[in-house]
PDB file of N, H, CA, C and O in Angstrom:
ATOM      1  N   MET A   1      74.002 171.006  91.829  1.00  0.00           N
ATOM      2  CA  MET A   1      72.934 169.904  91.736  1.00  0.00           C
ATOM      3  C   MET A   1      71.781 170.084  92.704  1.00  0.00           C
ATOM      4  O   MET A   1      72.098 170.210  93.887  1.00  0.00           O
ATOM      5  N   GLN A   2      70.565 170.114  92.410  1.00  0.00           N
ATOM      6  H   GLN A   2      70.307 170.012  91.449  1.00  0.00           H
ATOM      7  CA  GLN A   2      69.472 170.071  93.175  1.00  0.00           C
ATOM      8  C   GLN A   2      68.496 168.866  93.175  1.00  0.00           C
ATOM      9  O   GLN A   2      68.128 168.688  92.014  1.00  0.00           O
ATOM     10  N   LYS A   3      68.028 168.121  93.877  1.00  0.00           N
ATOM     11  H   LYS A   3      68.327 168.265  94.820  1.00  0.00           H
ATOM     12  CA  LYS A   3      67.127 167.089  93.657  1.00  0.00           C
ATOM     13  C   LYS A   3      65.649 167.682  93.874  1.00  0.00           C
ATOM     14  O   LYS A   3      65.430 168.580  94.687  1.00  0.00           O
ATOM     15  N   ILE A   4      64.677 167.109  93.088  1.00  0.00           N
ATOM     16  H   ILE A   4      64.855 166.379  92.427  1.00  0.00           H
ATOM     17  CA  ILE A   4      63.253 168.021  93.454  1.00  0.00           C
ATOM     18  C   ILE A   4      62.583 166.778  93.136  1.00  0.00           C
ATOM     19  O   ILE A   4      62.988 165.905  92.368  1.00  0.00           O
ATOM     20  N   ILE A   5      61.281 166.800  93.958  1.00  0.00           N
ATOM     21  H   ILE A   5      60.953 167.509  94.582  1.00  0.00           H
ATOM     22  CA  ILE A   5      60.087 165.753  93.638  1.00  0.00           C
ATOM     23  C   ILE A   5      58.851 166.460  93.270  1.00  0.00           C
ATOM     24  O   ILE A   5      58.497 167.314  94.082  1.00  0.00           O
ATOM     25  N   LEU A   6      58.127 166.299  92.244  1.00  0.00           N
ATOM     26  H   LEU A   6      58.415 165.605  91.585  1.00  0.00           H
ATOM     27  CA  LEU A   6      57.008 166.837  91.965  1.00  0.00           C
ATOM     28  C   LEU A   6      55.709 165.795  91.971  1.00  0.00           C
ATOM     29  O   LEU A   6      55.658 164.990  91.041  1.00  0.00           O
ATOM     30  N   GLN A   7      54.814 165.778  92.827  1.00  0.00           N
ATOM     31  H   GLN A   7      54.856 166.432  93.582  1.00  0.00           H
ATOM     32  CA  GLN A   7      53.607 165.434  93.088  1.00  0.00           C
ATOM     33  C   GLN A   7      52.776 165.768  92.031  1.00  0.00           C
ATOM     34  O   GLN A   7      52.451 166.955  92.010  1.00  0.00           O
ATOM     35  N   LEU A   8      52.277 164.967  91.025  1.00  0.00           N
ATOM     36  H   LEU A   8      52.541 164.003  91.043  1.00  0.00           H
ATOM     37  CA  LEU A   8      51.244 165.209  90.043  1.00  0.00           C
ATOM     38  C   LEU A   8      50.082 164.730  90.313  1.00  0.00           C
ATOM     39  O   LEU A   8      50.068 163.927  91.245  1.00  0.00           O
ATOM     40  N   GLU A   9      48.920 164.996  89.716  1.00  0.00           N
ATOM     41  H   GLU A   9      48.931 165.648  88.959  1.00  0.00           H
ATOM     42  CA  GLU A   9      47.551 164.480  89.800  1.00  0.00           C
ATOM     43  C   GLU A   9      47.534 162.872  89.145  1.00  0.00           C
ATOM     44  O   GLU A   9      48.268 162.698  88.172  1.00  0.00           O
ATOM     45  N   GLU A  10      46.837 161.857  89.574  1.00  0.00           N
ATOM     46  H   GLU A  10      46.241 161.998  90.364  1.00  0.00           H
ATOM     47  CA  GLU A  10      47.009 160.509  88.945  1.00  0.00           C
ATOM     48  C   GLU A  10      47.017 160.434  87.519  1.00  0.00           C
ATOM     49  O   GLU A  10      46.111 160.852  86.798  1.00  0.00           O
ATOM     50  N   LEU A  11      48.238 159.800  87.077  1.00  0.00           N
ATOM     51  H   LEU A  11      48.974 159.460  87.663  1.00  0.00           H
ATOM     52  CA  LEU A  11      48.409 159.465  85.822  1.00  0.00           C
ATOM     53  C   LEU A  11      47.723 158.227  85.392  1.00  0.00           C
ATOM     54  O   LEU A  11      48.020 157.215  86.027  1.00  0.00           O
ATOM     55  N   VAL A  12      46.792 158.106  84.355  1.00  0.00           N
ATOM     56  H   VAL A  12      46.551 158.928  83.839  1.00  0.00           H
ATOM     57  CA  VAL A  12      45.995 157.020  83.967  1.00  0.00           C
ATOM     58  C   VAL A  12      46.370 156.299  82.915  1.00  0.00           C
ATOM     59  O   VAL A  12      45.878 155.190  82.710  1.00  0.00           O
ATOM     60  N   CYS A  13      47.289 156.843  82.118  1.00  0.00           N
ATOM     61  H   CYS A  13      47.689 157.745  82.285  1.00  0.00           H
ATOM     62  CA  CYS A  13      47.654 155.948  80.658  1.00  0.00           C
ATOM     63  C   CYS A  13      49.197 156.105  80.352  1.00  0.00           C
ATOM     64  O   CYS A  13      49.725 157.169  80.674  1.00  0.00           O
ATOM     65  N   PRO A  14      49.745 155.392  79.920  1.00  0.00           N
ATOM     66  CA  PRO A  14      51.207 155.227  79.351  1.00  0.00           C
ATOM     67  C   PRO A  14      51.502 156.274  78.498  1.00  0.00           C
ATOM     68  O   PRO A  14      52.662 156.674  78.398  1.00  0.00           O
ATOM     69  N   SER A  15      50.400 156.871  77.739  1.00  0.00           N
ATOM     70  H   SER A  15      49.458 156.546  77.821  1.00  0.00           H
ATOM     71  CA  SER A  15      50.823 158.024  76.583  1.00  0.00           C
ATOM     72  C   SER A  15      51.161 159.345  77.853  1.00  0.00           C
ATOM     73  O   SER A  15      52.147 160.076  77.755  1.00  0.00           O
ATOM     74  N   CYS A  16      50.212 159.446  78.929  1.00  0.00           N
ATOM     75  H   CYS A  16      49.411 158.852  79.008  1.00  0.00           H
ATOM     76  CA  CYS A  16      50.625 160.318  79.815  1.00  0.00           C
ATOM     77  C   CYS A  16      52.094 160.472  80.104  1.00  0.00           C
ATOM     78  O   CYS A  16      52.740 161.494  79.875  1.00  0.00           O
ATOM     79  N   LEU A  17      52.547 159.390  80.613  1.00  0.00           N
ATOM     80  H   LEU A  17      52.022 158.559  80.799  1.00  0.00           H
ATOM     81  CA  LEU A  17      53.932 159.365  80.969  1.00  0.00           C
ATOM     82  C   LEU A  17      54.804 159.690  79.796  1.00  0.00           C
ATOM     83  O   LEU A  17      55.888 160.212  80.058  1.00  0.00           O
ATOM     84  N   GLN A  18      54.461 159.433  78.385  1.00  0.00           N
ATOM     85  H   GLN A  18      53.581 159.009  78.173  1.00  0.00           H
ATOM     86  CA  GLN A  18      55.623 159.662  77.490  1.00  0.00           C
ATOM     87  C   GLN A  18      55.424 161.122  77.274  1.00  0.00           C
ATOM     88  O   GLN A  18      56.382 161.767  76.848  1.00  0.00           O
ATOM     89  N   LYS A  19      54.231 161.755  77.531  1.00  0.00           N
ATOM     90  H   LYS A  19      53.453 161.232  77.877  1.00  0.00           H
ATOM     91  CA  LYS A  19      54.132 163.191  77.139  1.00  0.00           C
ATOM     92  C   LYS A  19      55.175 163.937  78.370  1.00  0.00           C
ATOM     93  O   LYS A  19      56.026 164.786  78.103  1.00  0.00           O
ATOM     94  N   ILE A  20      54.911 163.453  79.621  1.00  0.00           N
ATOM     95  H   ILE A  20      54.220 162.764  79.837  1.00  0.00           H
ATOM     96  CA  ILE A  20      55.568 164.122  80.648  1.00  0.00           C
ATOM     97  C   ILE A  20      56.936 164.020  80.332  1.00  0.00           C
ATOM     98  O   ILE A  20      57.558 165.075  80.455  1.00  0.00           O
ATOM     99  N   GLU A  21      57.651 162.914  79.910  1.00  0.00           N
ATOM    100  H   GLU A  21      57.145 162.057  79.809  1.00  0.00           H
ATOM    101  CA  GLU A  21      58.941 162.735  79.522  1.00  0.00           C
ATOM    102  C   GLU A  21      59.402 163.597  78.598  1.00  0.00           C
ATOM    103  O   GLU A  21      60.434 164.262  78.688  1.00  0.00           O
ATOM    104  N   ALA A  22      58.622 163.584  77.696  1.00  0.00           N
ATOM    105  H   ALA A  22      57.783 163.044  77.623  1.00  0.00           H
ATOM    106  CA  ALA A  22      59.215 164.569  76.471  1.00  0.00           C
ATOM    107  C   ALA A  22      59.282 166.106  76.904  1.00  0.00           C
ATOM    108  O   ALA A  22      60.178 166.863  76.531  1.00  0.00           O
ATOM    109  N   ALA A  23      58.225 166.470  77.734  1.00  0.00           N
ATOM    110  H   ALA A  23      57.497 165.855  78.037  1.00  0.00           H
ATOM    111  CA  ALA A  23      58.288 167.830  78.255  1.00  0.00           C
ATOM    112  C   ALA A  23      59.380 167.931  78.957  1.00  0.00           C
ATOM    113  O   ALA A  23      60.145 168.804  78.545  1.00  0.00           O
ATOM    114  N   VAL A  24      59.767 167.273  79.987  1.00  0.00           N
ATOM    115  H   VAL A  24      59.146 166.564  80.321  1.00  0.00           H
ATOM    116  CA  VAL A  24      60.720 167.476  80.925  1.00  0.00           C
ATOM    117  C   VAL A  24      62.157 167.362  80.205  1.00  0.00           C
ATOM    118  O   VAL A  24      63.125 168.101  80.381  1.00  0.00           O
ATOM    119  N   GLY A  25      62.069 166.460  79.511  1.00  0.00           N
ATOM    120  H   GLY A  25      61.282 165.860  79.368  1.00  0.00           H
ATOM    121  CA  GLY A  25      63.527 166.225  78.712  1.00  0.00           C
ATOM    122  C   GLY A  25      63.913 167.107  77.897  1.00  0.00           C
ATOM    123  O   GLY A  25      65.032 167.002  77.396  1.00  0.00           O
ATOM    124  N   ARG A  26      63.042 168.216  77.569  1.00  0.00           N
ATOM    125  H   ARG A  26      62.133 168.302  77.976  1.00  0.00           H
ATOM    126  CA  ARG A  26      63.450 169.351  76.634  1.00  0.00           C
ATOM    127  C   ARG A  26      63.945 170.579  77.395  1.00  0.00           C
ATOM    128  O   ARG A  26      64.313 171.624  76.859  1.00  0.00           O
ATOM    129  N   ILE A  27      63.908 170.314  78.809  1.00  0.00           N
ATOM    130  H   ILE A  27      63.609 169.465  79.244  1.00  0.00           H
ATOM    131  CA  ILE A  27      64.237 171.441  79.317  1.00  0.00           C
ATOM    132  C   ILE A  27      65.756 171.484  79.814  1.00  0.00           C
ATOM    133  O   ILE A  27      66.279 170.547  80.418  1.00  0.00           O
ATOM    134  N   GLU A  28      66.412 172.698  79.485  1.00  0.00           N
ATOM    135  H   GLU A  28      65.986 173.459  78.995  1.00  0.00           H
ATOM    136  CA  GLU A  28      68.079 172.829  79.677  1.00  0.00           C
ATOM    137  C   GLU A  28      68.104 172.589  81.380  1.00  0.00           C
ATOM    138  O   GLU A  28      67.178 172.899  82.130  1.00  0.00           O
ATOM    139  N   GLY A  29      69.225 172.043  81.739  1.00  0.00           N
ATOM    140  H   GLY A  29      69.977 171.791  81.129  1.00  0.00           H
ATOM    141  CA  GLY A  29      69.470 172.076  83.315  1.00  0.00           C
ATOM    142  C   GLY A  29      68.923 170.919  83.868  1.00  0.00           C
ATOM    143  O   GLY A  29      69.380 170.615  84.970  1.00  0.00           O
ATOM    144  N   VAL A  30      67.905 170.057  83.308  1.00  0.00           N
ATOM    145  H   VAL A  30      67.534 170.304  82.413  1.00  0.00           H
ATOM    146  CA  VAL A  30      67.577 168.783  83.744  1.00  0.00           C
ATOM    147  C   VAL A  30      68.704 167.706  83.484  1.00  0.00           C
ATOM    148  O   VAL A  30      68.919 167.229  82.369  1.00  0.00           O
ATOM    149  N   LEU A  31      69.368 167.389  84.574  1.00  0.00           N
ATOM    150  H   LEU A  31      69.193 167.777  85.480  1.00  0.00           H
ATOM    151  CA  LEU A  31      70.488 166.439  84.485  1.00  0.00           C
ATOM    152  C   LEU A  31      70.236 164.957  84.269  1.00  0.00           C
ATOM    153  O   LEU A  31      70.783 164.202  83.466  1.00  0.00           O
ATOM    154  N   GLN A  32      69.214 164.689  85.233  1.00  0.00           N
ATOM    155  H   GLN A  32      68.770 165.302  85.886  1.00  0.00           H
ATOM    156  CA  GLN A  32      68.286 163.319  84.895  1.00  0.00           C
ATOM    157  C   GLN A  32      66.955 163.501  85.603  1.00  0.00           C
ATOM    158  O   GLN A  32      66.573 164.299  86.458  1.00  0.00           O
ATOM    159  N   PHE A  33      66.310 162.377  84.887  1.00  0.00           N
ATOM    160  H   PHE A  33      66.620 161.728  84.192  1.00  0.00           H
ATOM    161  CA  PHE A  33      64.763 162.374  85.629  1.00  0.00           C
ATOM    162  C   PHE A  33      64.295 161.039  85.326  1.00  0.00           C
ATOM    163  O   PHE A  33      64.762 160.304  84.456  1.00  0.00           O
ATOM    164  N   LYS A  34      63.169 160.739  86.247  1.00  0.00           N
ATOM    165  H   LYS A  34      62.790 161.337  86.953  1.00  0.00           H
ATOM    166  CA  LYS A  34      62.263 159.720  86.280  1.00  0.00           C
ATOM    167  C   LYS A  34      60.940 160.042  86.383  1.00  0.00           C
ATOM    168  O   LYS A  34      60.591 160.831  87.262  1.00  0.00           O
ATOM    169  N   VAL A  35      60.197 159.594  85.680  1.00  0.00           N
ATOM    170  H   VAL A  35      60.480 158.953  84.966  1.00  0.00           H
ATOM    171  CA  VAL A  35      58.593 159.540  85.748  1.00  0.00           C
ATOM    172  C   VAL A  35      58.174 158.241  86.467  1.00  0.00           C
ATOM    173  O   VAL A  35      58.402 157.146  85.952  1.00  0.00           O
ATOM    174  N   LEU A  36      57.538 158.373  87.703  1.00  0.00           N
ATOM    175  H   LEU A  36      57.353 159.262  88.121  1.00  0.00           H
ATOM    176  CA  LEU A  36      57.025 157.439  88.286  1.00  0.00           C
ATOM    177  C   LEU A  36      55.759 157.161  88.282  1.00  0.00           C
ATOM    178  O   LEU A  36      55.092 157.548  89.242  1.00  0.00           O
ATOM    179  N   PHE A  37      55.069 156.362  87.112  1.00  0.00           N
ATOM    180  H   PHE A  37      55.611 156.048  86.332  1.00  0.00           H
ATOM    181  CA  PHE A  37      53.680 156.213  86.765  1.00  0.00           C
ATOM    182  C   PHE A  37      52.818 155.930  87.932  1.00  0.00           C
ATOM    183  O   PHE A  37      51.876 156.657  88.247  1.00  0.00           O
ATOM    184  N   ASN A  38      53.202 154.723  88.647  1.00  0.00           N
ATOM    185  H   ASN A  38      53.968 154.132  88.392  1.00  0.00           H
ATOM    186  CA  ASN A  38      52.402 154.311  89.746  1.00  0.00           C
ATOM    187  C   ASN A  38      52.236 155.401  90.801  1.00  0.00           C
ATOM    188  O   ASN A  38      51.193 155.356  91.454  1.00  0.00           O
ATOM    189  N   ALA A  39      53.028 156.281  91.039  1.00  0.00           N
ATOM    190  H   ALA A  39      53.875 156.317  90.509  1.00  0.00           H
ATOM    191  CA  ALA A  39      53.124 157.058  92.385  1.00  0.00           C
ATOM    192  C   ALA A  39      52.884 158.495  91.614  1.00  0.00           C
ATOM    193  O   ALA A  39      53.160 159.509  92.255  1.00  0.00           O
ATOM    194  N   SER A  40      52.455 158.612  90.462  1.00  0.00           N
ATOM    195  H   SER A  40      52.231 157.789  89.942  1.00  0.00           H
ATOM    196  CA  SER A  40      52.297 160.048  89.719  1.00  0.00           C
ATOM    197  C   SER A  40      53.280 160.927  90.495  1.00  0.00           C
ATOM    198  O   SER A  40      52.812 161.588  91.422  1.00  0.00           O
ATOM    199  N   LYS A  41      54.639 161.015  90.216  1.00  0.00           N
ATOM    200  H   LYS A  41      55.019 160.478  89.463  1.00  0.00           H
ATOM    201  CA  LYS A  41      55.637 161.808  90.547  1.00  0.00           C
ATOM    202  C   LYS A  41      56.685 161.826  89.639  1.00  0.00           C
ATOM    203  O   LYS A  41      56.977 160.860  88.935  1.00  0.00           O
ATOM    204  N   VAL A  42      57.204 162.789  89.633  1.00  0.00           N
ATOM    205  H   VAL A  42      56.967 163.574  90.205  1.00  0.00           H
ATOM    206  CA  VAL A  42      58.421 163.233  88.447  1.00  0.00           C
ATOM    207  C   VAL A  42      59.782 163.228  89.692  1.00  0.00           C
ATOM    208  O   VAL A  42      59.555 163.960  90.656  1.00  0.00           O
ATOM    209  N   LYS A  43      60.773 162.670  89.709  1.00  0.00           N
ATOM    210  H   LYS A  43      60.958 162.076  88.926  1.00  0.00           H
ATOM    211  CA  LYS A  43      62.095 162.858  90.430  1.00  0.00           C
ATOM    212  C   LYS A  43      62.998 163.381  89.511  1.00  0.00           C
ATOM    213  O   LYS A  43      63.111 162.779  88.443  1.00  0.00           O
ATOM    214  N   ALA A  44      63.755 164.518  89.734  1.00  0.00           N
ATOM    215  H   ALA A  44      63.663 165.007  90.601  1.00  0.00           H
ATOM    216  CA  ALA A  44      65.075 165.094  88.949  1.00  0.00           C
ATOM    217  C   ALA A  44      65.799 165.484  89.710  1.00  0.00           C
ATOM    218  O   ALA A  44      65.668 165.779  90.898  1.00  0.00           O
ATOM    219  N   GLU A  45      66.969 165.512  88.751  1.00  0.00           N
ATOM    220  H   GLU A  45      67.075 165.272  87.786  1.00  0.00           H
ATOM    221  CA  GLU A  45      68.340 166.078  89.380  1.00  0.00           C
ATOM    222  C   GLU A  45      68.401 167.340  88.401  1.00  0.00           C
ATOM    223  O   GLU A  45      68.330 167.267  87.174  1.00  0.00           O
ATOM    224  N   ILE A  46      68.539 168.473  89.127  1.00  0.00           N
ATOM    225  H   ILE A  46      68.596 168.533  90.124  1.00  0.00           H
ATOM    226  CA  ILE A  46      68.592 169.870  88.165  1.00  0.00           C
ATOM    227  C   ILE A  46      69.913 170.544  88.445  1.00  0.00           C
ATOM    228  O   ILE A  46      70.611 170.221  89.406  1.00  0.00           O
ATOM    229  N   ASP A  47      70.239 171.483  87.587  1.00  0.00           N
ATOM    230  H   ASP A  47      69.673 171.745  86.806  1.00  0.00           H
ATOM    231  CA  ASP A  47      71.246 172.364  87.748  1.00  0.00           C
ATOM    232  C   ASP A  47      70.404 173.512  88.129  1.00  0.00           C
ATOM    233  O   ASP A  47      69.509 173.815  87.340  1.00  0.00           O
ATOM    234  N   PRO A  48      70.543 174.191  89.195  1.00  0.00           N
ATOM    235  CA  PRO A  48      69.608 175.301  89.754  1.00  0.00           C
ATOM    236  C   PRO A  48      70.111 176.484  88.998  1.00  0.00           C
ATOM    237  O   PRO A  48      69.303 177.398  88.839  1.00  0.00           O
ATOM    238  N   SER A  49      71.211 176.609  88.547  1.00  0.00           N
ATOM    239  H   SER A  49      71.868 175.867  88.677  1.00  0.00           H
ATOM    240  CA  SER A  49      71.552 177.736  87.705  1.00  0.00           C
ATOM    241  C   SER A  49      70.894 177.997  86.245  1.00  0.00           C
ATOM    242  O   SER A  49      70.762 179.067  85.651  1.00  0.00           O
ATOM    243  N   LYS A  50      70.558 176.807  85.890  1.00  0.00           N
ATOM    244  H   LYS A  50      70.665 175.938  86.373  1.00  0.00           H
ATOM    245  CA  LYS A  50      69.651 176.791  84.736  1.00  0.00           C
ATOM    246  C   LYS A  50      68.294 176.535  84.550  1.00  0.00           C
ATOM    247  O   LYS A  50      67.753 176.795  83.475  1.00  0.00           O
ATOM    248  N   THR A  51      67.633 176.005  85.581  1.00  0.00           N
ATOM    249  H   THR A  51      68.072 175.794  86.454  1.00  0.00           H
ATOM    250  CA  THR A  51      66.347 175.752  85.590  1.00  0.00           C
ATOM    251  C   THR A  51      65.782 175.398  87.174  1.00  0.00           C
ATOM    252  O   THR A  51      66.613 175.135  88.043  1.00  0.00           O
ATOM    253  N   SER A  52      64.482 175.407  87.456  1.00  0.00           N
ATOM    254  H   SER A  52      63.806 175.621  86.749  1.00  0.00           H
ATOM    255  CA  SER A  52      64.136 175.319  88.836  1.00  0.00           C
ATOM    256  C   SER A  52      62.847 174.369  88.708  1.00  0.00           C
ATOM    257  O   SER A  52      62.396 174.013  87.620  1.00  0.00           O
ATOM    258  N   ALA A  53      62.378 174.050  89.793  1.00  0.00           N
ATOM    259  H   ALA A  53      62.744 174.340  90.677  1.00  0.00           H
ATOM    260  CA  ALA A  53      61.203 172.968  90.174  1.00  0.00           C
ATOM    261  C   ALA A  53      60.029 173.748  89.374  1.00  0.00           C
ATOM    262  O   ALA A  53      59.324 173.141  88.568  1.00  0.00           O
ATOM    263  N   GLU A  54      59.865 175.074  89.632  1.00  0.00           N
ATOM    264  H   GLU A  54      60.437 175.568  90.286  1.00  0.00           H
ATOM    265  CA  GLU A  54      58.792 175.836  89.238  1.00  0.00           C
ATOM    266  C   GLU A  54      58.745 175.655  87.672  1.00  0.00           C
ATOM    267  O   GLU A  54      57.685 175.370  87.116  1.00  0.00           O
ATOM    268  N   GLU A  55      59.971 175.836  86.948  1.00  0.00           N
ATOM    269  H   GLU A  55      60.832 176.067  87.401  1.00  0.00           H
ATOM    270  CA  GLU A  55      60.012 176.056  85.407  1.00  0.00           C
ATOM    271  C   GLU A  55      59.470 174.524  85.169  1.00  0.00           C
ATOM    272  O   GLU A  55      58.561 174.461  84.342  1.00  0.00           O
ATOM    273  N   ILE A  56      59.874 173.282  85.755  1.00  0.00           N
ATOM    274  H   ILE A  56      60.613 173.333  86.427  1.00  0.00           H
ATOM    275  CA  ILE A  56      59.593 172.177  85.305  1.00  0.00           C
ATOM    276  C   ILE A  56      58.039 171.814  85.756  1.00  0.00           C
ATOM    277  O   ILE A  56      57.458 170.911  85.154  1.00  0.00           O
ATOM    278  N   GLY A  57      57.613 172.277  86.445  1.00  0.00           N
ATOM    279  H   GLY A  57      58.085 173.010  86.934  1.00  0.00           H
ATOM    280  CA  GLY A  57      55.927 172.471  87.021  1.00  0.00           C
ATOM    281  C   GLY A  57      55.377 172.999  86.029  1.00  0.00           C
ATOM    282  O   GLY A  57      54.512 172.383  85.408  1.00  0.00           O
ATOM    283  N   SER A  58      55.789 174.320  85.660  1.00  0.00           N
ATOM    284  H   SER A  58      56.492 174.821  86.165  1.00  0.00           H
ATOM    285  CA  SER A  58      54.969 175.010  84.540  1.00  0.00           C
ATOM    286  C   SER A  58      55.100 174.032  83.011  1.00  0.00           C
ATOM    287  O   SER A  58      54.068 173.796  82.383  1.00  0.00           O
ATOM    288  N   ALA A  59      56.135 173.637  82.632  1.00  0.00           N
ATOM    289  H   ALA A  59      56.974 173.830  83.142  1.00  0.00           H
ATOM    290  CA  ALA A  59      56.235 172.844  81.443  1.00  0.00           C
ATOM    291  C   ALA A  59      54.988 171.502  81.659  1.00  0.00           C
ATOM    292  O   ALA A  59      54.037 171.190  80.942  1.00  0.00           O
ATOM    293  N   ILE A  60      55.396 171.033  82.715  1.00  0.00           N
ATOM    294  H   ILE A  60      56.168 171.286  83.297  1.00  0.00           H
ATOM    295  CA  ILE A  60      54.029 169.835  82.979  1.00  0.00           C
ATOM    296  C   ILE A  60      52.667 170.302  82.735  1.00  0.00           C
ATOM    297  O   ILE A  60      51.890 169.743  81.961  1.00  0.00           O
ATOM    298  N   GLU A  61      52.376 171.452  83.493  1.00  0.00           N
ATOM    299  H   GLU A  61      53.007 171.906  84.122  1.00  0.00           H
ATOM    300  CA  GLU A  61      51.076 172.102  83.524  1.00  0.00           C
ATOM    301  C   GLU A  61      50.751 172.508  82.257  1.00  0.00           C
ATOM    302  O   GLU A  61      49.600 172.260  81.897  1.00  0.00           O
ATOM    303  N   SER A  62      51.608 173.169  81.358  1.00  0.00           N
ATOM    304  H   SER A  62      52.543 173.370  81.650  1.00  0.00           H
ATOM    305  CA  SER A  62      51.478 173.373  79.861  1.00  0.00           C
ATOM    306  C   SER A  62      51.030 172.437  79.113  1.00  0.00           C
ATOM    307  O   SER A  62      50.559 172.728  78.013  1.00  0.00           O
ATOM    308  N   ILE A  63      51.078 171.216  79.521  1.00  0.00           N
ATOM    309  H   ILE A  63      51.461 170.980  80.414  1.00  0.00           H
ATOM    310  CA  ILE A  63      50.804 169.978  78.540  1.00  0.00           C
ATOM    311  C   ILE A  63      49.343 169.375  79.156  1.00  0.00           C
ATOM    312  O   ILE A  63      48.747 168.446  78.610  1.00  0.00           O
ATOM    313  N   GLY A  64      48.929 169.964  80.216  1.00  0.00           N
ATOM    314  H   GLY A  64      49.413 170.718  80.659  1.00  0.00           H
ATOM    315  CA  GLY A  64      47.629 169.726  80.647  1.00  0.00           C
ATOM    316  C   GLY A  64      47.661 168.852  82.026  1.00  0.00           C
ATOM    317  O   GLY A  64      46.581 168.478  82.482  1.00  0.00           O
ATOM    318  N   PHE A  65      48.793 168.538  82.657  1.00  0.00           N
ATOM    319  H   PHE A  65      49.671 168.842  82.286  1.00  0.00           H
ATOM    320  CA  PHE A  65      48.530 167.812  83.972  1.00  0.00           C
ATOM    321  C   PHE A  65      48.763 168.837  85.147  1.00  0.00           C
ATOM    322  O   PHE A  65      49.540 169.782  85.016  1.00  0.00           O
ATOM    323  N   ASN A  66      48.187 168.646  86.079  1.00  0.00           N
ATOM    324  H   ASN A  66      47.556 167.877  86.185  1.00  0.00           H
ATOM    325  CA  ASN A  66      48.185 169.503  87.434  1.00  0.00           C
ATOM    326  C   ASN A  66      49.439 168.767  88.225  1.00  0.00           C
ATOM    327  O   ASN A  66      49.745 167.576  88.270  1.00  0.00           O
ATOM    328  N   VAL A  67      50.018 169.874  88.801  1.00  0.00           N
ATOM    329  H   VAL A  67      49.769 170.842  88.764  1.00  0.00           H
ATOM    330  CA  VAL A  67      51.060 169.769  89.692  1.00  0.00           C
ATOM    331  C   VAL A  67      50.789 169.789  91.044  1.00  0.00           C
ATOM    332  O   VAL A  67      50.846 170.948  91.455  1.00  0.00           O
ATOM    333  N   LEU A  68      50.504 168.954  91.950  1.00  0.00           N
ATOM    334  H   LEU A  68      50.458 168.013  91.616  1.00  0.00           H
ATOM    335  CA  LEU A  68      49.994 169.108  93.211  1.00  0.00           C
ATOM    336  C   LEU A  68      50.888 169.746  94.307  1.00  0.00           C
ATOM    337  O   LEU A  68      50.534 170.590  95.130  1.00  0.00           O
ATOM    338  N   SER A  69      52.165 169.160  94.155  1.00  0.00           N
ATOM    339  H   SER A  69      52.452 168.475  93.486  1.00  0.00           H
ATOM    340  CA  SER A  69      53.043 169.789  95.134  1.00  0.00           C
ATOM    341  C   SER A  69      54.680 169.758  94.696  1.00  0.00           C
ATOM    342  O   SER A  69      55.055 168.976  93.823  1.00  0.00           O
ATOM    343  N   GLN A  70      55.438 170.496  95.242  1.00  0.00           N
ATOM    344  H   GLN A  70      55.133 171.132  95.952  1.00  0.00           H
ATOM    345  CA  GLN A  70      57.013 170.446  94.577  1.00  0.00           C
ATOM    346  C   GLN A  70      57.838 170.256  95.979  1.00  0.00           C
ATOM    347  O   GLN A  70      57.541 170.931  96.965  1.00  0.00           O
ATOM    348  N   LYS A  71      58.725 169.445  95.995  1.00  0.00           N
ATOM    349  H   LYS A  71      58.966 168.898  95.194  1.00  0.00           H
ATOM    350  CA  LYS A  71      59.774 168.986  97.191  1.00  0.00           C
ATOM    351  C   LYS A  71      60.953 169.386  96.675  1.00  0.00           C
ATOM    352  O   LYS A  71      61.170 168.939  95.549  1.00  0.00           O
ATOM    353  N   ILE A  72      61.955 170.226  97.228  1.00  0.00           N
ATOM    354  H   ILE A  72      61.779 170.589  98.143  1.00  0.00           H
ATOM    355  CA  ILE A  72      63.233 170.438  96.891  1.00  0.00           C
ATOM    356  C   ILE A  72      64.131 169.758  97.846  1.00  0.00           C
ATOM    357  O   ILE A  72      63.814 169.863  99.031  1.00  0.00           O
ATOM    358  N   LYS A  73      64.896 169.269  97.638  1.00  0.00           N
ATOM    359  H   LYS A  73      65.154 169.184  96.676  1.00  0.00           H
ATOM    360  CA  LYS A  73      65.955 168.289  98.717  1.00  0.00           C
ATOM    361  C   LYS A  73      67.574 168.900  98.553  1.00  0.00           C
ATOM    362  O   LYS A  73      68.493 168.393  99.194  1.00  0.00           O
TER     363      LYS A  73
END
């Protein structure tokens, strides 16, 4: 298991949160995650043999949100 934090551009509406939740929730290997609306972050626990921070970032960017940074713990 690996913990990641993705810093996103500012989220401005609740539907943004729902779109990100749907995109991240479809990725195999995401064990659990939370979208922090006020902080504009996604915190996730992943199985690194099935997915990566880069893959999650790409999924978020593919629906129109910029990922500003990624941290892997």
